[in-house]
C-alpha positions in Angstrom: -2.0 -34.3 -15.0 -5.2 -32.7 -16.1 -8.6 -34.1 -15.0 -11.4 -33.0 -17.3 -13.8 -32.7 -14.3 -11.4 -30.8 -12.1 -9.2 -28.7 -14.4 -5.4 -28.7 -14.0 -4.8 -29.2 -10.3 -1.0 -29.5 -10.5 1.7 -27.0 -11.3 1.6 -26.0 -14.9 3.3 -23.8 -17.5 0.7 -21.1 -16.6 2.0 -21.1 -13.0 5.6 -21.0 -14.2 5.0 -18.0 -16.4 3.7 -15.8 -13.6 5.9 -12.8 -12.9 3.8 -10.5 -10.8 0.2 -9.4 -10.2 -1.9 -6.4 -11.1 -4.7 -5.6 -8.7 -6.9 -4.3 -11.5 -6.5 -7.5 -13.5 -7.5 -9.7 -10.6 -10.4 -7.3 -9.6 -11.8 -7.3 -13.1 -11.6 -11.1 -13.3 -13.5 -11.9 -10.1 -16.2 -9.3 -10.7 -16.7 -10.4 -14.4 -19.2 -13.2 -13.8 -21.1 -13.0 -10.5 -23.5 -15.8 -9.5 -27.2 -15.2 -9.7 -29.3 -15.8 -6.5 -29.5 -18.4 -4.9 -25.8 -19.1 -4.8 -24.6 -22.5 -5.9 -23.1 -24.8 -3.4 -20.2 -27.1 -4.4 -19.6 -30.3 -2.4 -16.4 -31.7 -1.0 -16.1 -35.5 -1.4 -13.7 -38.0 0.1 -13.5 -39.7 -3.3 -11.9 -36.6 -4.9 -9.5 -36.3 -2.0 -8.3 -39.9 -2.6 -7.1 -39.2 -6.2 -3.7 -38.2 -7.3 -5.1 -34.8 -8.2 -5.3 -33.8 -4.5 -1.6 -34.3 -3.9 -0.8 -32.4 -7.1 -3.1 -29.6 -5.9 -1.4 -29.5 -2.5 2.0 -29.2 -4.1 0.9 -26.6 -6.5 -0.6 -24.5 -3.6 2.9 -24.0 -2.1 4.7 -23.8 -5.4 2.5 -21.5 -7.5 2.4 -17.7 -6.9 -0.1 -17.2 -9.8 -3.0 -14.9 -9.1 -5.3 -16.3 -11.7 -5.2 -19.9 -13.1 -7.4 -19.9 -16.2 -6.3 -23.2 -17.7 -6.4 -24.0 -21.5 -10.3 -24.0 -21.5 -10.5 -20.7 -19.5 -12.7 -22.5 -16.9 -10.1 -22.6 -14.2 -9.8 -25.5 -11.7 -12.0 -27.1 -9.0 -11.1 -26.3 -5.4 -11.1 -29.6 -3.6 -11.3 -28.3 0.0 -12.7 -24.7 -0.1 -15.0 -24.7 -3.2 -17.5 -22.2 -1.8 -16.3 -18.6 -1.3 -17.0 -14.9 -1.6 -14.3 -12.5 -2.8 -13.6 -9.1 -1.3 -11.4 -6.1 -2.2 -10.1 -3.3 0.0 -7.2 -1.9 2.0 -4.6 -3.4 4.4 -3.3 -0.9 7.0 -0.9 -1.2 9.9 -1.7 1.6 12.3 0.4 0.7 15.4 4.2 0.7 15.9 5.7 -2.7 15.6 9.1 -4.4 15.6 8.3 -6.2 12.4 9.5 -5.5 8.8 7.8 -5.0 5.5 4.0 -4.6 5.4 3.8 -5.3 9.1 5.5 -2.0 9.8 3.5 1.0 11.0 2.2 3.1 8.2 2.0 0.3 5.7 -1.0 0.6 3.4 -1.7 -1.7 0.4 -4.6 -2.9 -1.6 -5.8 -6.4 -0.8 -7.9 -9.1 -2.6 -9.4 -11.6 -0.2 -11.5 -14.8 -0.4 -13.7 -15.8 2.5 -14.6 -19.4 2.3 -15.5 -22.5 4.3 -14.1 -26.0 4.5 -15.8 -28.1 3.4 -19.3 -28.4 1.9 -21.4 -26.8 4.7 -21.9 -23.0 4.3 -24.8 -22.4 6.7 -24.7 -21.0 10.2 -26.0 -23.4 12.9 -23.8 -26.2 11.5 -20.1 -27.1 12.1 -18.0 -25.4 9.5 -14.4 -24.0 9.3 -14.5 -20.5 8.0 -11.4 -19.1 6.4 -10.0 -15.8 5.0 -7.1 -15.8 2.7 -5.6 -12.7 1.0 -3.1 -11.2 -1.4 -1.6 -7.8 -0.4 -0.3 -5.4 -3.0 2.4 -2.8 -2.3 0.3 0.1 -3.7 -2.9 2.0 -3.0 -3.4 2.7 -6.7 -6.1 0.3 -8.0 -4.9 1.0 -11.6 -1.2 0.6 -11.0 0.0 -0.2 -14.5 2.7 -2.9 -14.0 2.7 -6.3 -12.3 4.0 -6.3 -8.8 5.3 -8.8 -6.2 2.6 -9.5 -3.6 2.2 -11.2 -0.2 -0.2 -14.0 0.5 -1.7 -15.0 3.9 -3.9 -17.9 5.0 -6.1 -17.8 8.1 -8.8 -20.2 9.3 -11.0 -21.3 12.2 -10.5 -24.7 13.9 -9.6 -27.1 11.1 -12.1 -29.6 12.5 -14.9 -27.1 12.4 -16.5 -24.5 14.7 -20.0 -23.4 15.7 -19.7 -19.7 15.4 -23.2 -18.2 14.9 -22.0 -15.5 12.6 -18.8 -14.2 10.9 -18.7 -11.6 13.7 -17.8 -14.4 16.2 -15.3 -16.3 14.0 -11.6 -16.1 15.1 -9.3 -16.7 12.1 -5.7 -17.6 12.7 -2.7 -18.6 10.7 -2.2 -21.4 13.2 -5.7 -22.7 14.1 -6.6 -25.5 16.5 -7.7 -29.0 15.2 -10.6 -30.8 16.9 -11.2 -33.5 14.3 -14.3 -35.0 15.9 -16.3 -31.9 14.9 -16.2 -33.2 11.3 -18.3 -36.2 12.2 -17.8 -39.8 11.2 -17.9 -38.9 7.5 -15.6 -35.9 7.8 -12.8 -37.3 9.9 -11.3 -39.5 7.1 -11.2 -36.5 4.8 -9.4 -34.4 7.5 -6.9 -37.2 8.1 -6.3 -37.6 4.3 -5.8 -33.8 4.1 -3.2 -33.8 6.8 -1.3 -36.7 5.2 -1.3 -35.1 1.8 -0.2 -31.7 3.0 2.6 -33.4 5.0 3.9 -34.7 1.6 3.5 -31.3 0.0 5.0 -29.2 2.9 6.2 -29.9 6.4 3.5 -28.2 8.5 -0.1 -28.8 7.4 -1.9 -26.8 10.1 0.4 -23.7 10.3 0.8 -21.0 7.6 3.6 -18.6 8.3 3.2 -14.9 7.5 6.8 -14.0 6.5 5.6 -12.9 3.0 3.9 -9.9 4.5 7.1 -9.1 6.5 9.1 -9.2 3.3 6.8 -7.2 1.0 8.4 -3.8 0.3 11.4 -4.6 2.5 14.8 -3.4 1.3 16.9 -6.4 0.2 19.5 -6.0 2.8 17.2 -5.6 5.8 16.6 -8.7 7.9 13.1 -10.2 7.9 11.1 -9.7 11.1 7.8 -11.5 11.0 5.4 -12.3 13.8 4.8 -15.9 14.6 1.0 -15.7 14.9 -1.6 -13.5 13.1 -5.3 -13.3 14.0 -8.2 -11.7 12.1 -11.5 -10.9 13.7 -14.5 -8.8 12.6 -14.5 -5.3 14.1 -17.0 -5.1 17.0 -18.7 -2.1 15.3 -19.9 -4.3 12.5 -23.6 -5.4 12.8 -24.6 -9.0 13.1 -26.7 -10.0 10.0 -29.8 -11.9 11.2 -31.1 -15.0 9.6 -31.5 -18.7 10.7 -29.4 -21.0 8.6 -27.9 -18.1 6.7 -25.1 -18.9 4.2 -21.9 -17.1 5.2 -21.6 -15.7 1.6 -24.9 -14.0 1.9 -23.8 -12.8 5.3 -20.6 -11.2 4.0 -22.5 -9.6 1.1 -25.1 -8.2 3.4 -22.4 -6.4 5.4 -21.6 -4.3 2.3 -24.8 -4.3 0.1 -28.5 -3.6 0.4 -30.8 -6.3 -1.1 -31.1 -6.0 -4.8 -28.7 -3.1 -5.1 -25.3 -3.8 -6.7 -23.7 -0.6 -5.4 -21.6 -1.0 -2.2 -23.2 0.8 0.7 -21.0 -0.1 3.7 -17.6 -1.6 4.6 -16.6 -4.8 6.3 -13.6 -4.3 8.7 -11.4 -6.9 10.2 -8.9 -6.3 13.0 -5.3 -7.5 12.5 -3.6 -8.8 15.7 -0.2 -10.5 16.1 1.6 -12.4 18.8 5.0 -14.1 19.2 4.1 -16.2 22.3 2.4 -19.5 21.9 2.8 -23.2 22.3 1.2 -26.2 20.5 -0.1 -29.1 22.4 -1.6 -32.4 21.5 -1.6 -34.7 18.5 -2.5 -33.8 14.9 -6.2 -34.9 15.3 -6.5 -32.9 18.5 -4.1 -30.0 18.3 -4.5 -26.9 20.6 -2.5 -23.8 20.3 -2.2 -21.6 23.4 -1.3 -18.1 22.2 -1.0 -15.2 24.6 -0.4 -11.5 24.4 -2.3 -10.7 21.3 -1.8 -7.1 20.2 -4.0 -5.3 17.6 -1.8 -3.6 15.1 -4.0 -2.7 12.2 -7.0 -3.5 10.1 -8.3 -4.7 6.7 -11.2 -2.6 5.3 -13.2 -4.3 2.5 -15.4 -2.0 0.5 -16.6 -4.3 -2.3 -17.4 -8.0 -2.6 -18.7 -10.6 -5.0 -19.6 -14.3 -5.1 -18.6 -15.4 -8.6 -17.5 -18.3 -10.8 -14.0 -16.8 -11.4 -13.7 -16.2 -7.6 -14.3 -19.9 -7.0 -12.6 -21.5 -10.0 -9.9 -19.1 -11.3 -8.6 -17.0 -8.4 -5.5 -18.5 -6.7 -3.5 -17.9 -3.5 -0.1 -19.1 -2.7 0.4 -21.1 0.6 3.8 -19.9 2.0 6.4 -22.7 2.1 7.3 -23.7 5.7 10.6 -22.3 7.1 12.3 -23.8 10.1 13.2 -20.2 10.9 10.4 -18.0 9.6 12.8 -15.1 9.2 15.4 -17.0 7.2 14.6 -18.0 3.6 17.5 -20.4 3.6 15.6 -22.6 6.1 12.7 -23.3 3.7 11.8 -27.0 3.7 10.8 -26.9 0.0 12.9 -25.2 -2.7 11.2 -22.6 -4.8 9.7 -24.1 -8.0 11.7 -23.0 -11.1 9.4 -24.5 -13.8 6.5 -26.8 -14.6 
């Protein structure tokens, strides 16, 4: 159902029509309407999370593979949990030998569109916030590839309850983050609990996003999927720390690439990609800790351009991979693929 103040949150005909993505189309959309300075900050409210639109949005997140959700008014939709973000474009590369398939295999190189965001309203360093990087990988290095392609989406985030990293350089982003709910404070804990309950209805595992899509991108149909259980993204140690008390993470990301007042990219922002297959989950949902060992760095993501824009916040869309009981077996998916609106 459409909500005039939010846009169409649920699965729609636009989602059902999607048959593949072009990097150039998405790139052009997110760079079309950059925000002026200072950047707007959109709030997350418990009231919006109580409505039926939130459950519809959660179900759509796992059902829709659409890259851009314009809606009938071309204004997109309101993100209910991660409304404030900055988009990045660059290259995914796996440089080390692995036992994995698809785009986790050594030598894999593909364009990537990412969105760095925070849950929920707080964007400034010095405050509890949960930073996140999600992305869409394309099986090509040609930014003008002419035809739509299948892509792979990934979701990584800090502790779902929040963290106190002083900069993006310190943030550790994982597909299976911890949850320390008390960091949300008295007003934030109900929102976190509501989020967990809603995502349990939409999918089985609300705090763990498998990365099998990457392992299946570019893989021959008859080859078995071999995906890592855990993936971690961290800023390369060579990146400088951007100074500034109370700095907005979006300004921090942009300062890694641009000089003040100059729209031309001057530098790159590099994230290290590490994987592991050894870890255990302990605790209860409101206090969930994952003890993951034997991380191994296998590649990197190099972003060479970025923008904070209306379309990046309201139109760009990423799929949340459906949970599989066996991450390597599509037949064990706990939610059947959506066939139509």
